[in-house]
C-alpha positions as CSV (number, residue, x, y, z in Angstrom):
1,M,-7.7,-11.3,-5.0
2,K,-6.4,-10.6,-1.6
3,I,-5.8,-7.1,0.0
4,K,-4.7,-6.1,3.3
5,V,-6.8,-3.6,5.3
6,L,-5.1,-1.5,7.7
7,Y,-7.2,0.1,10.6
8,F,-6.5,3.3,12.5
9,S,-7.7,5.1,15.7
10,S,-11.2,4.6,16.7
11,V,-11.8,1.8,14.2
12,K,-8.8,-0.1,15.5
13,D,-9.8,0.5,19.1
14,K,-13.4,-0.8,18.6
15,I,-12.7,-4.1,16.7
16,K,-9.4,-4.9,18.6
17,K,-7.1,-5.3,15.7
18,S,-4.7,-3.0,13.5
19,N,-5.1,-5.0,10.0
20,E,-6.6,-7.9,8.5
21,Q,-6.5,-9.7,5.1
22,F,-9.4,-10.3,2.8
23,E,-10.2,-12.5,-0.3
24,I,-12.4,-10.4,-2.4
25,D,-14.0,-10.4,-5.8
26,E,-12.5,-8.9,-9.0
27,N,-13.9,-5.4,-9.6
28,T,-14.5,-4.7,-6.0
29,T,-14.8,-1.1,-5.2
30,I,-13.9,0.6,-2.1
31,E,-17.6,1.2,-1.6
32,K,-18.4,-2.5,-1.7
33,L,-15.3,-3.1,0.8
34,L,-16.9,-0.6,3.0
35,K,-20.3,-2.6,2.9
36,I,-18.3,-5.8,3.8
37,L,-16.6,-4.1,6.9
38,K,-20.1,-2.7,8.0
39,D,-21.6,-6.1,7.7
40,K,-18.6,-7.8,9.5
41,Y,-18.1,-5.2,12.2
42,P,-21.7,-3.4,13.0
43,E,-20.1,-1.8,15.8
44,I,-18.1,0.5,13.6
45,K,-20.8,1.2,10.9
46,D,-21.1,4.9,11.9
47,I,-17.6,5.6,11.8
48,L,-17.1,4.1,8.2
49,E,-19.7,6.7,7.0
50,N,-17.2,9.5,7.5
51,T,-13.9,7.8,7.0
52,M,-11.3,8.4,4.6
53,I,-9.7,5.7,2.6
54,A,-6.3,5.4,1.1
55,V,-4.9,2.7,-1.3
56,N,-1.1,2.2,-1.5
57,E,-0.7,5.4,0.6
58,E,-3.0,7.6,-1.9
59,Y,-6.3,8.7,-1.0
60,K,-9.1,7.5,-3.3
61,D,-12.7,7.8,-4.1
62,K,-15.3,5.1,-3.0
63,K,-15.7,4.1,-6.7
64,Y,-12.1,3.0,-7.1
65,I,-11.8,-0.6,-8.1
66,L,-9.3,-2.5,-5.9
67,K,-6.5,-4.6,-7.3
68,N,-4.5,-7.8,-6.2
69,N,-2.4,-7.1,-3.2
70,D,-3.7,-3.6,-2.5
71,V,-3.2,-2.1,1.0
72,V,-6.2,-0.2,2.0
73,A,-5.9,2.1,4.9
74,I,-9.0,3.1,6.9
75,I,-8.6,6.4,8.2
76,P,-11.4,7.7,10.6
77,P,-12.2,11.4,11.2
78,V,-9.8,12.5,14.1
79,S,-11.1,15.0,17.0
80,G,-8.9,17.1,18.9
81,G,-8.0,20.6,19.6
């Protein structure tokens, strides 16, 4: 199955891309996708520990099972004041 991953903020800055297509197995959870991303991009491993995940513009739990053509947004914590 294919999914699209959108990157924002510090994640986007570190990996130098705003989105990417992935071919994943059926029954892949968000948790497993995060492991795939941590393995591919070790420089964002710490950021991914505290990130919010939205699938098709709705926040989802890490146990959520991804579906074909889902759009997954990786939204890291934002600091400011």
